[in-house]
DRENPADO-277579 format. One record per residue (C-alpha): residue number from 1; residue in one letter; x, y, z. Coordinates in Angstrom, 1 decimal, m for minus. Layout:
! DRENPADO-277579
[lumse NUM,"A",[X,Y,Z]]
...
This chain:
! DRENPADO-277579
[lumse 1,"M",[m8.7,30.1,1.8]]
[lumse 2,"R",[m5.9,28.4,0.2]]
[lumse 3,"N",[m5.7,27.4,m3.4]]
[lumse 4,"A",[m4.3,23.9,m4.3]]
[lumse 5,"A",[m3.5,21.9,m7.7]]
[lumse 6,"I",[m3.3,18.5,m8.5]]
[lumse 7,"M",[m0.8,16.9,m10.8]]
[lumse 8,"G",[m2.0,13.9,m12.0]]
[lumse 9,"Y",[m5.6,12.6,m12.0]]
[lumse 10,"G",[m5.0,8.8,m11.7]]
[lumse 11,"V",[m6.1,6.6,m8.9]]
[lumse 12,"V",[m4.3,8.8,m5.9]]
[lumse 13,"G",[m5.0,12.0,m7.7]]
[lumse 14,"S",[m8.5,11.3,m8.2]]
[lumse 15,"G",[m8.7,10.2,m4.4]]
[lumse 16,"V",[m7.3,13.6,m3.0]]
[lumse 17,"F",[m9.5,15.6,m5.6]]
[lumse 18,"E",[m12.6,13.6,m4.0]]
[lumse 19,"L",[m11.3,14.3,m0.4]]
[lumse 20,"L",[m10.8,17.9,m1.1]]
[lumse 21,"R",[m14.0,18.6,m2.8]]
[lumse 22,"D",[m15.7,17.7,0.3]]
[lumse 23,"S",[m13.3,19.7,2.6]]
[lumse 24,"D",[m15.9,20.0,5.7]]
[lumse 25,"V",[m13.7,18.0,7.5]]
[lumse 26,"L",[m10.7,20.5,7.4]]
[lumse 27,"V",[m13.0,23.1,8.2]]
[lumse 28,"K",[m14.5,21.5,11.3]]
[lumse 29,"K",[m11.2,20.2,12.5]]
[lumse 30,"L",[m8.6,22.8,11.7]]
[lumse 31,"G",[m10.8,25.7,10.9]]
[lumse 32,"R",[m9.3,26.1,7.5]]
[lumse 33,"H",[m10.7,25.8,3.8]]
[lumse 34,"I",[m8.8,24.8,0.7]]
[lumse 35,"S",[m10.0,24.9,m2.8]]
[lumse 36,"V",[m8.8,22.8,m5.7]]
[lumse 37,"K",[m8.1,25.3,m8.5]]
[lumse 38,"K",[m6.7,23.2,m11.3]]
[lumse 39,"V",[m6.0,19.5,m12.1]]
[lumse 40,"L",[m3.4,18.7,m14.5]]
[lumse 41,"D",[m3.6,15.8,m16.7]]
[lumse 42,"L",[m2.6,14.6,m20.2]]
[lumse 43,"R",[m6.1,13.1,m20.7]]
[lumse 44,"S",[m9.4,14.5,m20.9]]
[lumse 45,"F",[m12.3,13.4,m18.7]]
[lumse 46,"P",[m15.6,14.4,m20.5]]
[lumse 47,"G",[m18.6,14.2,m18.1]]
[lumse 48,"D",[m16.2,13.5,m15.2]]
[lumse 49,"I",[m16.6,16.0,m12.0]]
[lumse 50,"V",[m13.0,17.2,m12.5]]
[lumse 51,"E",[m13.7,18.3,m16.0]]
[lumse 52,"P",[m14.4,22.2,m14.9]]
[lumse 53,"F",[m11.0,22.0,m12.9]]
[lumse 54,"L",[m8.9,20.2,m16.0]]
[lumse 55,"T",[m5.9,21.8,m17.6]]
[lumse 56,"H",[m3.3,20.2,m20.2]]
[lumse 57,"E",[m1.0,23.0,m19.2]]
[lumse 58,"P",[1.6,22.8,m16.4]]
[lumse 59,"D",[2.4,26.5,m16.6]]
[lumse 60,"E",[m1.3,27.2,m15.5]]
[lumse 61,"I",[m0.3,25.9,m12.2]]
[lumse 62,"L",[3.5,26.6,m11.8]]
[lumse 63,"N",[3.0,30.1,m12.9]]
[lumse 64,"D",[m0.1,31.0,m11.0]]
[lumse 65,"D",[0.7,32.7,m7.9]]
[lumse 66,"S",[m2.6,32.1,m6.3]]
[lumse 67,"I",[m1.8,28.2,m6.1]]
[lumse 68,"T",[0.5,27.8,m3.0]]
[lumse 69,"I",[m0.2,23.9,m2.6]]
[lumse 70,"V",[0.8,21.6,m5.4]]
[lumse 71,"V",[m0.2,17.7,m5.1]]
[lumse 72,"E",[2.1,15.6,m7.3]]
[lumse 73,"T",[0.6,12.3,m8.3]]
[lumse 74,"M",[1.8,11.8,m11.5]]
[lumse 75,"G",[4.3,9.0,m10.6]]
[lumse 76,"G",[7.7,8.3,m12.3]]
[lumse 77,"L",[10.5,10.8,m12.7]]
[lumse 78,"N",[9.8,13.0,m15.7]]
[lumse 79,"P",[8.3,15.3,m15.8]]
[lumse 80,"A",[7.3,15.0,m12.4]]
[lumse 81,"Y",[11.1,15.9,m11.2]]
[lumse 82,"E",[11.1,19.1,m13.3]]
[lumse 83,"Y",[7.5,20.4,m12.2]]
[lumse 84,"T",[8.4,19.6,m8.6]]
[lumse 85,"K",[11.5,21.9,m8.7]]
[lumse 86,"Q",[9.8,24.4,m10.3]]
[lumse 87,"A",[6.9,24.5,m8.0]]
[lumse 88,"L",[9.3,24.7,m4.8]]
[lumse 89,"S",[11.9,27.2,m6.3]]
[lumse 90,"S",[8.6,29.4,m6.8]]
[lumse 91,"G",[7.8,29.0,m3.0]]
[lumse 92,"K",[4.8,26.6,m3.7]]
[lumse 93,"H",[4.7,23.7,m1.2]]
[lumse 94,"V",[4.5,20.3,m2.7]]
[lumse 95,"I",[3.1,17.0,m1.6]]
[lumse 96,"T",[3.7,13.7,m3.3]]
[lumse 97,"S",[3.1,10.1,m3.1]]
[lumse 98,"N",[5.7,9.5,m6.0]]
[lumse 99,"K",[8.1,7.0,m4.2]]
[lumse 100,"E",[10.5,6.9,m7.1]]
[lumse 101,"L",[11.1,10.8,m7.4]]
[lumse 102,"V",[11.4,10.9,m3.4]]
[lumse 103,"S",[13.9,8.1,m3.5]]
[lumse 104,"V",[15.8,9.2,m6.3]]
[lumse 105,"H",[15.8,13.2,m5.9]]
[lumse 106,"G",[14.5,13.5,m2.3]]
[lumse 107,"S",[17.7,15.1,m1.0]]
[lumse 108,"E",[17.8,17.9,m3.8]]
[lumse 109,"L",[14.2,18.4,m3.6]]
[lumse 110,"L",[14.3,18.8,0.2]]
[lumse 111,"S",[17.1,21.3,m0.3]]
[lumse 112,"I",[15.3,23.3,m2.9]]
[lumse 113,"A",[12.2,23.4,m0.5]]
[lumse 114,"N",[14.2,24.8,2.5]]
[lumse 115,"E",[16.2,27.3,0.2]]
[lumse 116,"N",[12.8,28.7,m0.7]]
[lumse 117,"N",[10.9,28.5,2.3]]
[lumse 118,"S",[8.5,26.1,0.9]]
[lumse 119,"R",[8.1,22.4,2.0]]
[lumse 120,"Y",[8.2,19.1,0.1]]
[lumse 121,"L",[6.2,16.4,2.1]]
[lumse 122,"F",[5.8,13.0,1.1]]
[lumse 123,"E",[3.9,10.8,3.9]]
[lumse 124,"A",[2.1,9.0,1.3]]
[lumse 125,"S",[5.1,7.8,m0.6]]
[lumse 126,"V",[5.6,5.1,2.2]]
[lumse 127,"G",[3.0,2.6,3.5]]
[lumse 128,"G",[m0.2,4.2,2.1]]
[lumse 129,"G",[m2.1,5.4,5.0]]
[lumse 130,"I",[0.1,4.4,7.9]]
[lumse 131,"P",[2.0,7.6,9.3]]
[lumse 132,"I",[5.4,6.2,9.2]]
[lumse 133,"I",[7.1,9.4,8.1]]
[lumse 134,"R",[5.6,11.4,11.0]]
[lumse 135,"A",[6.9,8.7,13.3]]
[lumse 136,"L",[10.6,9.1,12.1]]
[lumse 137,"K",[10.3,12.9,12.0]]
[lumse 138,"H",[8.8,13.2,15.2]]
[lumse 139,"T",[8.5,10.5,17.7]]
[lumse 140,"L",[11.7,8.8,17.2]]
[lumse 141,"L",[13.6,12.1,16.4]]
[lumse 142,"S",[16.0,12.0,19.5]]
[lumse 143,"E",[16.7,8.3,19.2]]
[lumse 144,"E",[19.0,6.2,16.9]]
[lumse 145,"V",[17.2,3.8,14.5]]
[lumse 146,"S",[19.2,0.5,14.2]]
[lumse 147,"Q",[16.6,m1.5,12.2]]
[lumse 148,"I",[13.5,m0.8,9.6]]
[lumse 149,"T",[11.8,m3.9,8.5]]
[lumse 150,"G",[8.5,m4.9,7.2]]
[lumse 151,"I",[6.0,m5.6,4.4]]
[lumse 152,"L",[6.1,m2.4,2.3]]
[lumse 153,"N",[4.2,m3.3,m0.7]]
[lumse 154,"G",[0.2,m3.9,m0.3]]
[lumse 155,"T",[0.1,m5.2,m3.9]]
[lumse 156,"T",[2.8,m8.0,m3.3]]
[lumse 157,"N",[1.1,m8.6,m0.2]]
[lumse 158,"Y",[m2.3,m9.1,m1.6]]
[lumse 159,"I",[m1.1,m11.5,m4.2]]
[lumse 160,"L",[0.9,m13.7,m1.6]]
[lumse 161,"T",[m2.1,m13.9,0.8]]
[lumse 162,"Q",[m4.3,m15.1,m2.1]]
[lumse 163,"M",[m1.8,m17.6,m3.3]]
[lumse 164,"Y",[m1.7,m19.1,0.1]]
[lumse 165,"S",[m5.3,m19.1,1.1]]
[lumse 166,"L",[m6.8,m19.9,m2.5]]
[lumse 167,"G",[m4.2,m22.0,m4.0]]
[lumse 168,"L",[m4.2,m19.7,m7.2]]
[lumse 169,"S",[m1.2,m19.3,m9.7]]
[lumse 170,"F",[0.8,m16.2,m9.4]]
[lumse 171,"A",[m0.7,m15.1,m13.0]]
[lumse 172,"D",[m4.5,m15.7,m12.0]]
[lumse 173,"T",[m3.6,m13.8,m8.6]]
[lumse 174,"L",[m2.5,m10.8,m10.3]]
[lumse 175,"R",[m5.1,m10.7,m12.6]]
[lumse 176,"Q",[m7.5,m10.9,m9.9]]
[lumse 177,"A",[m5.5,m7.9,m8.0]]
[lumse 178,"Q",[m5.7,m5.7,m11.1]]
[lumse 179,"E",[m9.4,m6.0,m11.4]]
[lumse 180,"L",[m9.7,m5.0,m8.2]]
[lumse 181,"G",[m7.6,m1.8,m8.6]]
[lumse 182,"F",[m4.9,m3.2,m6.1]]
[lumse 183,"A",[m2.3,m3.7,m8.9]]
[lumse 184,"E",[m1.4,m1.6,m11.8]]
[lumse 185,"R",[m2.0,m2.6,m15.5]]
[lumse 186,"E",[2.0,m2.7,m15.9]]
[lumse 187,"P",[2.8,m4.2,m12.5]]
[lumse 188,"S",[6.6,m4.8,m12.5]]
[lumse 189,"S",[7.5,m2.2,m9.9]]
[lumse 190,"D",[5.3,m3.9,m7.3]]
[lumse 191,"I",[5.9,m7.5,m8.4]]
[lumse 192,"E",[9.7,m7.2,m8.8]]
[lumse 193,"G",[10.0,m5.7,m5.8]]
[lumse 194,"F",[11.2,m2.2,m6.9]]
[lumse 195,"D",[8.3,m0.3,m5.4]]
[lumse 196,"A",[9.3,m2.0,m1.8]]
[lumse 197,"S",[12.9,m0.9,m2.3]]
[lumse 198,"R",[12.6,2.5,m3.0]]
[lumse 199,"K",[10.1,2.9,0.0]]
[lumse 200,"L",[12.7,1.4,2.2]]
[lumse 201,"A",[15.4,3.5,0.6]]
[lumse 202,"I",[13.3,6.7,1.7]]
[lumse 203,"L",[13.1,5.5,5.2]]
[lumse 204,"L",[16.7,4.8,5.4]]
[lumse 205,"S",[17.7,8.0,4.2]]
[lumse 206,"L",[15.7,9.8,6.7]]
[lumse 207,"C",[17.1,7.3,9.6]]
[lumse 208,"V",[21.0,8.1,8.3]]
[lumse 209,"N",[20.4,11.5,7.0]]
[lumse 210,"K",[22.2,10.6,3.7]]
[lumse 211,"Q",[21.0,9.5,0.6]]
[lumse 212,"V",[20.5,6.0,0.1]]
[lumse 213,"N",[20.6,4.8,m3.5]]
[lumse 214,"Y",[17.8,2.2,m3.9]]
[lumse 215,"S",[19.6,0.6,m6.8]]
[lumse 216,"R",[22.2,m0.6,m4.4]]
[lumse 217,"I",[19.6,m2.5,m2.2]]
[lumse 218,"P",[19.6,m6.2,m3.4]]
[lumse 219,"T",[15.9,m6.6,m4.6]]
[lumse 220,"E",[14.1,m9.8,m5.5]]
[lumse 221,"G",[10.3,m10.1,m6.6]]
[lumse 222,"I",[7.5,m12.6,m6.1]]
[lumse 223,"S",[7.0,m13.3,m9.9]]
[lumse 224,"Q",[8.8,m16.5,m9.7]]
[lumse 225,"L",[6.8,m18.2,m6.8]]
[lumse 226,"T",[4.5,m20.9,m7.5]]
[lumse 227,"Y",[1.9,m22.6,m5.4]]
[lumse 228,"A",[4.5,m25.5,m4.7]]
[lumse 229,"D",[6.5,m23.2,m2.5]]
[lumse 230,"F",[3.5,m22.3,m0.4]]
[lumse 231,"I",[2.9,m26.0,0.1]]
[lumse 232,"C",[6.4,m26.3,1.0]]
[lumse 233,"A",[6.4,m23.6,3.5]]
[lumse 234,"S",[3.3,m24.5,5.1]]
[lumse 235,"K",[4.8,m28.0,5.9]]
[lumse 236,"Y",[7.8,m25.8,7.5]]
[lumse 237,"G",[5.1,m23.8,9.5]]
[lumse 238,"S",[5.7,m20.8,7.7]]
[lumse 239,"V",[4.3,m18.3,5.4]]
[lumse 240,"I",[5.9,m16.3,2.5]]
[lumse 241,"K",[6.1,m12.9,2.8]]
[lumse 242,"L",[8.0,m10.0,0.6]]
[lumse 243,"I",[10.1,m8.1,3.4]]
[lumse 244,"G",[12.1,m4.9,3.0]]
[lumse 245,"R",[14.7,m5.1,5.8]]
[lumse 246,"G",[17.8,m2.4,6.5]]
[lumse 247,"D",[19.9,m2.9,9.6]]
[lumse 248,"I",[22.2,0.1,10.2]]
[lumse 249,"K",[25.3,m0.4,12.4]]
[lumse 250,"D",[28.2,2.2,12.6]]
[lumse 251,"G",[26.4,4.0,9.9]]
[lumse 252,"V",[26.8,1.4,7.4]]
[lumse 253,"I",[23.4,m0.2,6.1]]
[lumse 254,"E",[22.7,m3.9,5.1]]
[lumse 255,"A",[19.6,m3.9,3.3]]
[lumse 256,"I",[17.4,m6.2,1.3]]
[lumse 257,"V",[14.1,m6.5,m0.2]]
[lumse 258,"A",[13.1,m10.3,m1.1]]
[lumse 259,"P",[10.6,m12.9,m0.2]]
[lumse 260,"F",[11.3,m14.3,3.2]]
[lumse 261,"L",[9.6,m17.4,5.1]]
[lumse 262,"V",[8.2,m16.4,8.1]]
[lumse 263,"Q",[7.4,m18.7,10.8]]
[lumse 264,"S",[3.8,m18.7,12.2]]
[lumse 265,"G",[3.7,m17.1,15.6]]
[lumse 266,"A",[7.5,m16.0,15.6]]
[lumse 267,"S",[6.8,m12.6,14.0]]
[lumse 268,"I",[3.8,m9.9,13.7]]
[lumse 269,"L",[4.5,m10.2,9.8]]
[lumse 270,"A",[3.3,m13.4,9.4]]
[lumse 271,"E",[m0.3,m12.3,10.2]]
[lumse 272,"V",[m0.2,m9.4,8.2]]
[lumse 273,"G",[m2.6,m10.3,5.2]]
[lumse 274,"D",[m4.4,m8.6,2.1]]
[lumse 275,"V",[m3.3,m5.1,1.1]]
[lumse 276,"Y",[m2.1,m4.1,4.5]]
[lumse 277,"N",[1.6,m3.1,5.4]]
[lumse 278,"A",[3.3,m3.4,8.7]]
[lumse 279,"I",[6.5,m1.6,9.5]]
[lumse 280,"T",[8.5,m2.2,12.6]]
[lumse 281,"I",[11.1,0.4,13.6]]
[lumse 282,"T",[13.8,m0.7,16.1]]
[lumse 283,"S",[15.3,2.3,18.1]]
[lumse 284,"S",[17.8,3.0,20.9]]
[lumse 285,"M",[15.3,3.9,23.4]]
[lumse 286,"S",[11.7,2.8,22.4]]
[lumse 287,"D",[12.9,m0.5,21.1]]
[lumse 288,"D",[10.3,m2.1,18.5]]
[lumse 289,"N",[7.4,0.1,17.1]]
[lumse 290,"T",[5.3,m1.5,14.8]]
[lumse 291,"F",[3.0,0.3,12.4]]
[lumse 292,"Y",[0.3,m1.4,10.7]]
[lumse 293,"G",[m2.3,m0.2,8.0]]
[lumse 294,"K",[m3.5,m0.3,4.4]]
[lumse 295,"G",[m0.7,0.0,2.1]]
[lumse 296,"A",[m2.6,0.0,m1.2]]
[lumse 297,"G",[m5.6,1.6,m2.5]]
[lumse 298,"K",[m7.0,5.0,m3.4]]
[lumse 299,"L",[m8.2,6.6,m0.2]]
[lumse 300,"P",[m5.7,5.3,2.3]]
[lumse 301,"T",[m3.1,7.0,0.0]]
[lumse 302,"A",[m5.1,10.1,m0.4]]
[lumse 303,"G",[m5.8,10.4,3.2]]
[lumse 304,"A",[m2.0,10.5,3.9]]
[lumse 305,"I",[m1.7,13.3,1.3]]
[lumse 306,"V",[m4.6,15.6,2.9]]
[lumse 307,"G",[m2.7,14.8,6.4]]
[lumse 308,"D",[0.3,16.7,4.9]]
[lumse 309,"I",[m2.0,19.0,3.7]]
[lumse 310,"A",[m3.1,19.8,7.1]]
[lumse 311,"D",[0.1,20.4,8.3]]
[lumse 312,"I",[0.9,23.1,5.8]]
[lumse 313,"L",[m2.8,24.6,6.7]]
[lumse 314,"T",[m1.8,24.7,10.4]]
[lumse 315,"G",[1.7,25.7,9.8]]
[lumse 316,"N",[3.1,22.8,11.3]]
[lumse 317,"L",[6.3,23.0,8.9]]
[lumse 318,"E",[9.5,21.7,10.4]]
[lumse 319,"T",[12.4,21.6,8.2]]
[lumse 320,"V",[13.3,18.0,7.3]]
[lumse 321,"E",[16.3,17.2,5.0]]
[lumse 322,"W",[18.9,14.5,4.5]]
[lumse 323,"G",[22.2,15.2,3.0]]
[lumse 324,"A",[23.5,14.8,m0.4]]
[lumse 325,"D",[26.1,12.4,0.3]]
[lumse 326,"E",[25.4,8.8,m0.5]]
[lumse 327,"A",[25.1,6.4,2.6]]
[lumse 328,"E",[27.4,3.5,2.8]]
[lumse 329,"M",[26.0,0.1,1.8]]
[lumse 330,"A",[27.5,m3.1,2.9]]
[lumse 331,"E",[28.2,m5.8,0.6]]
[lumse 332,"P",[25.4,m8.1,m0.3]]
[lumse 333,"T",[27.6,m11.1,m0.4]]
[lumse 334,"D",[28.7,m10.4,3.5]]
[lumse 335,"A",[24.7,m11.0,4.4]]
[lumse 336,"I",[24.0,m14.2,6.4]]
[lumse 337,"Y",[20.9,m16.1,6.1]]
[lumse 338,"S",[19.5,m19.5,6.7]]
[lumse 339,"W",[17.8,m20.8,3.6]]
[lumse 340,"M",[14.9,m23.0,2.6]]
[lumse 341,"V",[15.9,m24.9,m0.4]]
[lumse 342,"R",[13.3,m27.2,m2.4]]
[lumse 343,"A",[15.0,m29.8,m4.9]]
[lumse 344,"T",[14.3,m32.6,m7.0]]
[lumse 345,"A",[16.6,m35.6,m5.6]]
[lumse 346,"T",[16.5,m37.6,m2.5]]
[lumse 347,"K",[17.9,m36.3,0.7]]
[lumse 348,"E",[21.1,m38.9,0.4]]
[lumse 349,"K",[21.8,m37.7,m3.0]]
[lumse 350,"I",[21.7,m34.1,m1.6]]
[lumse 351,"H",[23.5,m34.8,1.3]]
[lumse 352,"A",[26.3,m36.4,m0.8]]
[lumse 353,"A",[26.4,m33.6,m3.1]]
[lumse 354,"A",[26.6,m30.9,m0.7]]
[lumse 355,"R",[30.3,m32.0,0.5]]
[lumse 356,"G",[29.9,m31.1,4.0]]
[lumse 357,"L",[28.1,m27.9,3.6]]
[lumse 358,"L",[24.7,m29.5,5.1]]
[lumse 359,"D",[25.9,m31.0,8.3]]
[lumse 360,"D",[23.1,m30.6,11.0]]
[lumse 361,"S",[20.6,m29.1,8.4]]
[lumse 362,"Y",[17.1,m29.8,8.9]]
[lumse 363,"F",[15.5,m31.8,6.0]]
[lumse 364,"F",[11.8,m32.5,5.7]]
[lumse 365,"E",[9.4,m33.9,2.8]]
[lumse 366,"P",[7.5,m31.0,1.3]]
[lumse 367,"G",[4.4,m33.2,0.3]]
[lumse 368,"I",[5.5,m32.8,m3.6]]
[lumse 369,"E",[6.4,m35.9,m5.4]]
[lumse 370,"N",[10.1,m36.7,m5.9]]
[lumse 371,"Q",[11.1,m33.5,m3.9]]
[lumse 372,"T",[13.1,m33.1,m1.0]]
[lumse 373,"S",[13.4,m29.7,1.1]]
[lumse 374,"F",[16.2,m28.5,3.5]]
[lumse 375,"V",[17.0,m25.6,5.7]]
[lumse 376,"T",[20.6,m24.6,6.3]]
[lumse 377,"L",[22.3,m23.3,9.0]]
[lumse 378,"P",[23.1,m19.5,8.8]]
[lumse 379,"L",[25.5,m19.1,5.5]]
[lumse 380,"K",[27.2,m15.9,4.0]]
[lumse 381,"H",[25.6,m15.5,0.5]]
[lumse 382,"G",[28.8,m16.5,m1.3]]
[lumse 383,"D",[29.0,m19.9,0.6]]
[lumse 384,"F",[25.3,m20.6,m0.1]]
[lumse 385,"L",[25.9,m19.8,m3.9]]
[lumse 386,"S",[28.8,m22.4,m3.5]]
[lumse 387,"L",[26.3,m25.1,m2.1]]
[lumse 388,"L",[24.1,m24.7,m5.0]]
[lumse 389,"T",[26.8,m25.1,m7.4]]
[lumse 390,"N",[28.1,m28.2,m5.7]]
[lumse 391,"L",[24.3,m29.6,m5.9]]
[lumse 392,"R",[23.6,m28.7,m9.7]]
[lumse 393,"S",[27.0,m30.2,m10.6]]
[lumse 394,"E",[25.9,m33.4,m9.0]]
[lumse 395,"G",[22.5,m33.5,m10.9]]
[lumse 396,"V",[20.2,m31.8,m8.2]]
[lumse 397,"T",[17.5,m29.6,m9.7]]
[lumse 398,"I",[17.1,m26.8,m7.5]]
[lumse 399,"E",[13.4,m25.8,m7.8]]
[lumse 400,"N",[13.4,m22.8,m5.7]]
[lumse 401,"T",[15.5,m21.0,m2.7]]
[lumse 402,"L",[14.0,m18.8,0.2]]
[lumse 403,"R",[15.5,m17.0,2.9]]
[lumse 404,"I",[14.2,m17.4,6.4]]
[lumse 405,"F",[13.4,m14.4,8.2]]
[lumse 406,"A",[14.7,m14.2,11.9]]
[lumse 407,"D",[15.3,m11.4,14.2]]
[lumse 408,"R",[18.8,m9.9,14.8]]
């Protein structure tokens, strides 16, 4: 029997505790048994089933040689970083759902793990219950990945789905998501896109074997979207999705996380709703592989952690590492997209103010009084910003802009 400890008794940590308390599944399937010896949290939980296991002292876990597996579900960088380093350095295996920690310090922590014959596993850090890390480590090990693209955040996908289907405001939908446990009380990491950019950075780091700095990924969230944007998107036969995308060419990464217009029927991403995620890996031999599943929620994420625990119990501990060198990132201003622009002005005024930058572009009525929408031809980001400057200088009010999703 192996002893484990859980650091952090929040949504995910409590889910892991719940699954491990009923470890009959691991015994039946693997012939292995694991026992939770300690659970670390700053809070007390009087009357909770965790109370007999609870400690407020990290050293009771880090200095206990009988604990060989540590589950880190604290979130954030500190103190999770220091605790993880100590655990790995002492030969303990660490399993985490902490995408911020993996995206910032993954290279270092993987190196420490390998130096000490321990393992740092993080399946749960990307895609909830989707086994996307395993796919990159195993199935696609011998292939060259050229693109990763998908819906990487279940919270924002739920909000966008509800805004579209029910016509709710962003604030009302966010409040609903919080009440259902799909969104944190402090939701900025999700709704501003940072959670998705961290996950994308982890996947890209695995692909290029270098550290991808998530702070260098251009990132936009969904908090500025209104129901008017969904009306306009619908007129264009599209839905709005927060998409993370990374293209790899000659070792250089062009990456972005932003709301995109996805035309219905043109991509599987248009059909992915609620808290589900979908991630497509484009590789040299397998072409496109899409992985689909719940990307938010207590038990899907906890289940991914238990899957990593199962790997440790069965000795399935291949070395995973990426280099400390920072990956080369393309300049954001070089990215080329078509854009949909929603503006308050007539088509004639917009055309005149655009000064030739909208020739052959597609105009349509969004169904909103006094507004006109148009879709540009593919433009470099700098040219698109020049277009907006020209329009505003002639008195055109830009209500919102959205990139058009297209295969490359």
